[in-house]
Each structure stands twice: as structure tokens, then as C-alpha cells.
Backbone bond lengths (Angstrom), bond angles and torsions (degrees), N, CA, C in turn:
res aa  C-N    CA-C-N  psi(-1)  N-CA   C-N-CA  omega(-1)  CA-C   N-CA-C  phi
1 M - - - 1.444 - - 1.525 108.92 -
2 T 1.327 115.70 128.38 1.457 121.52 176.45 1.517 108.17 -122.06
3 L 1.322 115.41 105.86 1.459 119.71 -177.75 1.507 110.98 -86.65
4 V 1.337 114.95 139.75 1.455 122.38 -179.85 1.530 108.15 -121.62
5 L 1.318 116.68 129.99 1.457 121.53 177.71 1.526 109.15 -68.29
6 V 1.356 116.82 125.23 1.465 119.80 178.88 1.520 112.05 -111.32
7 G 1.335 118.01 -8.68 1.463 120.63 175.45 1.502 112.28 141.62
8 P 1.324 115.69 171.11 1.465 119.45 176.54 1.518 111.44 -70.22
9 V 1.312 116.56 149.45 1.465 121.51 177.69 1.533 110.51 -51.75
10 S 1.319 115.90 -40.15 1.473 120.23 -176.46 1.532 113.20 -63.73
11 S 1.331 118.52 -15.95 1.469 119.26 179.97 1.532 112.76 -82.79
12 F 1.328 117.13 -2.89 1.448 122.29 178.20 1.534 109.20 -115.54
13 A 1.316 116.95 116.75 1.465 121.60 -175.20 1.527 111.13 -73.57
14 A 1.325 115.88 130.78 1.470 120.65 175.38 1.527 108.54 -61.77
15 N 1.334 115.86 132.56 1.473 123.82 -178.01 1.531 113.25 62.92
16 G 1.332 116.25 17.08 1.462 120.15 176.38 1.526 109.84 -84.81
17 P 1.318 116.13 174.14 1.459 119.30 179.28 1.541 110.02 -71.84
18 P 1.326 116.50 161.62 1.469 120.44 175.33 1.525 110.69 -57.52
19 V 1.328 115.68 145.74 1.454 123.06 -178.51 1.535 109.21 -116.86
20 D 1.325 115.51 135.77 1.460 120.89 177.40 1.535 109.18 -70.23
21 I 1.323 117.01 122.55 1.461 121.49 177.69 1.540 110.90 -117.24
22 S 1.316 116.88 13.09 1.457 122.61 -175.67 1.530 113.34 -58.82
23 N 1.319 117.09 -33.18 1.465 120.19 -176.58 1.527 112.92 -68.59
24 K 1.317 118.33 -8.03 1.462 121.79 178.06 1.535 111.53 -84.02
25 F 1.307 117.35 -9.45 1.459 123.06 -174.85 1.515 110.76 -114.30
26 A 1.329 116.05 169.39 1.460 121.25 177.50 1.524 109.03 -58.87
27 P 1.346 117.99 148.63 1.462 120.42 -177.49 1.533 114.45 -54.31
28 A 1.328 117.92 -33.00 1.460 120.30 -177.73 1.535 113.00 -86.53
29 A 1.321 117.34 -4.76 1.463 120.95 -179.22 1.522 111.13 -68.77
30 P 1.334 116.47 153.40 1.481 118.83 177.11 1.531 111.17 -56.71
31 K 1.324 115.16 137.13 1.460 120.67 177.54 1.523 108.77 -71.23
32 R 1.326 116.51 143.27 1.458 119.13 -176.96 1.507 112.61 -148.21
33 M 1.330 114.51 161.66 1.447 122.19 178.05 1.526 108.52 -130.14
34 L 1.331 115.91 150.84 1.452 121.67 179.63 1.517 108.56 -120.16
35 T 1.315 116.17 137.17 1.456 121.88 179.39 1.519 108.27 -124.57
36 R 1.326 115.69 135.29 1.457 121.52 173.63 1.520 107.98 -106.46
37 F 1.315 115.45 125.61 1.459 121.42 -179.74 1.520 109.15 -97.01
38 A 1.320 117.45 -177.78 1.449 121.34 175.82 1.528 108.31 -56.92
39 D 1.311 116.43 139.05 1.449 120.06 -179.77 1.523 111.03 -62.65
40 G 1.315 115.04 146.63 1.460 122.33 -179.03 1.520 111.60 -80.71
41 A 1.313 114.22 -168.92 1.474 120.98 -179.34 1.516 109.24 -56.58
42 G 1.312 116.08 138.16 1.454 120.97 179.44 1.517 113.56 72.21
43 G 1.332 118.03 13.55 1.460 121.13 177.90 1.518 114.19 79.43
44 S 1.325 116.64 15.74 1.456 120.27 -179.45 1.517 110.69 -71.97
45 P 1.363 118.08 124.74 1.468 121.50 -178.47 1.524 111.43 -64.45
46 Q 1.330 116.22 138.75 1.475 122.69 178.09 1.525 107.42 -115.33
47 L 1.349 115.42 117.79 1.454 120.78 -176.52 1.510 111.21 -132.91
48 S 1.334 115.14 156.47 1.459 121.13 176.91 1.516 109.16 -146.83
49 A 1.328 115.47 143.29 1.478 120.76 177.09 1.523 108.34 -123.16
50 V 1.331 114.98 129.57 1.466 121.84 177.72 1.525 108.55 -136.20
51 S 1.326 115.37 165.88 1.459 121.02 176.32 1.526 110.20 -59.43
52 S 1.324 115.85 145.39 1.472 119.77 176.64 1.534 110.59 -105.70
53 I 1.327 116.29 17.83 1.461 121.50 177.57 1.530 108.64 -112.57
54 C 1.305 116.84 120.77 1.466 121.94 -178.73 1.529 110.20 -61.71
55 T 1.316 116.02 137.60 1.465 120.88 -179.56 1.525 112.58 -79.59
56 H 1.328 117.73 -1.93 1.464 120.16 178.62 1.522 110.38 -75.34
57 L 1.335 117.15 -68.54 1.456 120.32 -179.04 1.526 112.75 -132.64
58 G 1.346 115.91 19.60 1.460 119.53 175.71 1.509 115.75 79.91
59 C 1.292 118.18 20.97 1.464 121.83 179.00 1.528 110.40 -70.96
60 P 1.330 118.16 138.10 1.460 120.27 173.89 1.547 108.91 -71.20
61 I 1.312 115.65 112.66 1.474 121.08 -173.12 1.525 112.45 -61.75
62 L 1.323 117.45 -36.98 1.465 119.83 -174.83 1.523 114.59 -79.81
63 T 1.327 117.60 -18.24 1.469 119.37 -175.92 1.519 113.60 -123.26
64 G 1.316 117.86 -13.60 1.459 118.56 -173.44 1.525 109.72 71.86
65 S 1.322 116.30 -169.95 1.462 119.49 -175.73 1.526 110.42 -148.56
66 P 1.329 116.56 130.67 1.469 118.93 175.17 1.535 111.64 -60.55
67 Q 1.334 116.08 -26.32 1.462 120.31 179.78 1.529 110.49 -57.95
68 W 1.324 116.73 -35.49 1.467 120.63 -178.56 1.531 111.92 -108.34
69 N 1.354 116.14 11.94 1.455 120.95 176.43 1.536 111.68 52.02
70 T 1.323 115.54 53.27 1.457 120.17 -175.48 1.520 112.29 -100.13
71 A 1.290 114.31 164.03 1.458 120.51 170.69 1.528 107.77 -64.28
72 P 1.336 118.12 152.67 1.459 119.79 -174.48 1.526 114.94 -78.68
73 A 1.302 118.45 6.74 1.458 118.68 -177.41 1.528 110.81 -148.44
74 P 1.309 116.79 150.93 1.461 120.67 177.93 1.516 110.20 -79.63
75 I 1.303 115.72 172.37 1.462 121.16 171.66 1.520 106.37 -103.68
76 Y 1.333 116.34 123.31 1.462 120.09 -178.56 1.511 109.04 -122.66
77 N 1.339 116.07 131.73 1.456 122.45 177.75 1.526 108.26 -112.81
78 P 1.333 118.28 104.88 1.462 119.67 -177.59 1.539 113.41 -65.78
79 A 1.308 117.93 -24.32 1.474 120.41 179.68 1.523 111.69 -67.28
80 T 1.344 116.28 -38.55 1.464 120.49 -178.86 1.535 112.19 -101.71
81 K 1.335 116.10 -9.93 1.479 122.11 -177.63 1.519 111.66 64.99
82 V 1.329 116.02 28.02 1.473 120.77 -177.53 1.515 109.85 -107.23
83 I 1.339 114.37 132.09 1.465 121.68 174.60 1.528 107.47 -112.13
84 T 1.332 115.05 139.98 1.470 121.32 178.81 1.520 108.83 -109.40
85 C 1.306 115.95 123.76 1.461 120.95 178.46 1.523 109.15 -65.06
86 P 1.324 118.20 130.11 1.460 120.19 -176.96 1.529 113.74 -72.67
87 C 1.320 118.42 -10.64 1.475 119.42 -176.94 1.522 112.84 -79.16
88 H 1.347 117.00 -51.71 1.450 119.62 -176.14 1.517 114.19 -136.70
89 G 1.325 116.97 6.89 1.459 120.46 173.17 1.514 116.98 87.41
90 S 1.324 118.99 10.78 1.477 119.45 175.39 1.515 108.31 -63.78
91 Q 1.314 115.53 144.58 1.462 121.00 -177.45 1.539 110.02 -121.50
92 F 1.345 114.35 139.22 1.449 121.26 -177.75 1.525 110.56 -136.32
93 N 1.324 116.79 146.50 1.455 122.30 172.17 1.528 106.44 -83.29
94 V 1.339 117.77 119.07 1.463 120.26 -175.70 1.530 112.86 -77.59
95 Q 1.319 117.34 -9.52 1.469 119.33 176.32 1.528 111.28 -83.30
96 T 1.328 116.04 -36.04 1.461 120.80 -175.41 1.529 113.82 -113.71
97 G 1.333 116.81 -16.70 1.451 120.93 -173.99 1.518 113.29 83.30
98 A 1.332 117.08 -5.35 1.468 121.94 -174.77 1.523 111.30 -60.94
99 L 1.329 114.45 142.32 1.463 121.26 174.19 1.527 107.56 -76.08
100 V 1.320 115.17 127.87 1.471 121.36 179.50 1.521 110.42 -102.14
101 G 1.332 116.84 -36.39 1.460 120.98 179.21 1.516 111.32 -158.80
102 G 1.337 116.36 145.44 1.456 122.83 -175.61 1.504 113.21 -82.10
103 P 1.304 114.91 -180.00 1.449 128.21 32.99 1.538 116.05 -85.59
104 A 1.324 119.78 -10.25 1.475 119.29 175.86 1.518 109.54 -57.65
105 Q 1.320 116.73 154.08 1.457 120.66 -179.49 1.526 112.44 -119.66
106 F 1.324 116.50 -2.62 1.460 120.60 -177.08 1.515 111.15 -130.28
107 P 1.341 117.35 150.70 1.471 120.63 177.52 1.520 111.32 -72.20
108 L 1.324 116.32 171.07 1.457 122.64 174.34 1.537 108.77 -82.68
109 Q 1.326 115.95 148.09 1.467 119.52 174.02 1.525 108.54 -65.89
110 R 1.337 114.77 146.45 1.462 121.61 176.67 1.523 109.85 -109.27
111 F 1.327 115.68 153.80 1.465 121.67 178.85 1.532 107.52 -130.95
112 A 1.331 116.15 136.94 1.458 121.10 179.05 1.530 110.34 -64.27
113 V 1.328 115.59 140.70 1.462 123.02 179.17 1.522 107.68 -122.76
114 Q 1.330 115.56 136.10 1.459 120.29 174.87 1.518 108.93 -132.30
115 I 1.316 115.02 148.00 1.470 120.25 173.86 1.524 106.06 -112.02
116 Q 1.322 115.68 124.19 1.462 121.89 176.86 1.510 106.89 -123.81
117 A 1.333 114.40 121.54 1.474 120.82 -172.38 1.526 106.37 58.91
118 L 1.299 119.05 -117.69 1.462 122.04 178.87 1.523 112.58 -114.36
119 D 1.336 116.06 18.59 1.459 121.11 -177.13 1.527 111.70 -112.04
120 V 1.343 115.09 149.96 1.458 122.46 178.65 1.528 109.13 -102.33
121 Y 1.333 115.27 130.87 1.452 122.51 176.51 1.532 108.86 -121.12
122 V 1.332 116.15 141.56 1.462 121.63 178.53 1.523 107.17 -125.97
123 D 1.336 115.07 138.47 1.457 120.28 177.84 1.513 110.00 -66.95
124 S 1.324 115.15 142.98 1.463 119.09 179.90 1.533 111.98 -76.30
125 D 1.322 117.48 -19.19 1.458 121.43 -179.50 1.526 110.43 -109.54
126 P 1.338 116.75 144.01 1.464 119.35 178.83 1.529 111.44 -67.20
127 I 1.321 115.05 156.63 1.450 122.02 173.02 1.524 106.74 -72.86
128 S 1.322 116.60 130.78 1.458 119.36 -178.34 1.525 109.54 -67.05
129 P 1.338 118.63 146.11 1.459 121.18 -179.55 1.528 112.61 -54.99
130 T 1.344 118.31 -36.75 1.463 119.04 -179.21 1.517 111.09 -70.70
131 A 1.349 117.12 -35.63 1.457 120.28 177.88 1.525 110.87 -70.14
132 A 1.331 116.49 -28.57 1.454 121.56 -179.21 1.513 111.76 -83.53
133 G 1.342 117.18 -3.77 1.450 119.80 179.89 1.521 112.96 78.68
134 V 1.324 117.70 21.99 1.471 121.85 -179.41 1.509 109.39 -92.69
């Protein structure tokens, strides 16, 4: 496990949309987004990091693609934790990476997240499907 500092917890809004954290990693590393959910018991921050590249045709979920003449932003529903890829409408749960609706056929890769002191760290390598229980 190689943890990378992506920023202070306070820089991620609770129940806000997913944030691109790709620039914190090497250029060739998988692109990813981080989402902060409602804080847990005792005010403990709840965060998740998943790939920001759609498993359907590789569209960047957070920006869309001129190749497919898409809107520049995804649709995110914080109540269901579902993000809709602006290219072809695939839907994913940003907490688990699970595929909610196609045309994609595979879930998003997940990345381990840790909070140390008041900072958020994300693993540079994805969680293996067997470790994730998939």
C-alpha cells in the first residue's frame, strides 16, 4: 500500500459532488475521484475513492468528452450516491464503485482511503476485486 496525501478533510465538502484527485498521482496512474459523504457517528468523516473513468468506453466521468459531444459534467445524486456518466448514461455508486445501470458492464475500481490527523490519503493502487469481495 502506497498512500498519497490528497488534501485536508476540510477541503472536501460533506455530501458534495465527487472531486477529481488525479493530479495528486503520477500522470500514468489511474484517474480517480473522491467523495465525502455525511459524517458518521461522532463526526467521523466518511470518504470513498473510485476510478473516474467509465468502464463502458473510457469516458472521463467528471468532465465528459468532446468525442461524444457530452455535457461537461456528470449528474450526481448525493442521496443515492449514484453518479451518471455524461457520455452514455452508465451509473455507478461512488461509495462502492458498483455498477447501478449500463451500458457499462463492469464496476469502477476502488481505492483505499485513510484519514491521518486531519488529512486524507488515498492508496495509489486499486483494491483488488477479491479483496473487495467482488
